[in-house]
N, C-alpha and C positions, 0 to 999 in steps of 0.2 A: 326064721328071721335071722339074717346075718347083719352084724353091726360091729364097727370098731369102737372100742371104748378104752380110754387110758385108765390105768389103775396103778396103785402103789402096793408093793408087797411088804407087809409088816407082820412080824411074828408068825410067819407061816400062813398068812391069809392075804388074799388079794382084796384090796379096798378100792372100788370104782371111784373115779373122780367126778362122776355125775350120777344122778338118780337113774335107776333101771326099772323097767316095767316087767319084772319077772315074778312068778309065783314063788312063795316060800318053798324051799327045798327043790326048786326046779333044777334039773340037770342041764348044764351047758357045756360046750367044748371051748377051751381056751387055746389060742395060739399066742405064744410068747415071743415078742420082739422088743429089742431095745427101743425106747422112745426116740432116741437120737437118730436111729437109722430106719425105722419101720416104714416111713413114707417115701424113702428115697432109693429103695433097692433097684427099681427099674431105671431110675436116672443113673445110678452108679453102674449098673450093668451096661447101659448104653454108652456111658462115658468110657468105661474100660474097653468096650468093643471098638469105639472110635479111636482110642489111643493105639490099640493094637493094629488097626487098619492103617493109620498114619505111619506107625513104626515100620510097617511092611512095605510102604510105598518106596519105589526106587528113586522118585524125585518128588519133593514136596514143593508145590508151586508157591511163589511169592504172592503177596497181596496184589502187586502190579500185574502179574500174570493172570490172576483171577479176574481182576477188573477189566483187563483187555478182552478176555473171553466173554464175560457177562455183558460187556457193553455192546456186543454184537447181537444180543437177543432183542428181537423187535418188541415194541410196546413198552409199557411201564407197569411195574408192580403196583404203584399207587393207583393208576387207572383201573387195574384189575380189581383192587380192593374196593374202590368206589363203586364200580359196576356191580360187584357181588353184593354190596350192601343195599343197592337200589332194587335188587331182584326180590 
């Protein structure tokens, strides 16, 4: 069984913040992550990658340039979403 559980470390002991269905003296493996960052590491990795990609670009397009290019794409995203929901 794999499960993420938040806990507090007090006086050398981890105290889970919710009840656990474990047998007394059952061995488990803990992975320690700061609660402030544990759920966001993939997001931060992607954000750092995107920042590096933008920094390496020889020309960063303006919003107007992006709108000009995307306006030439046929169809509508809204229509695509509606069609997808109806399937």
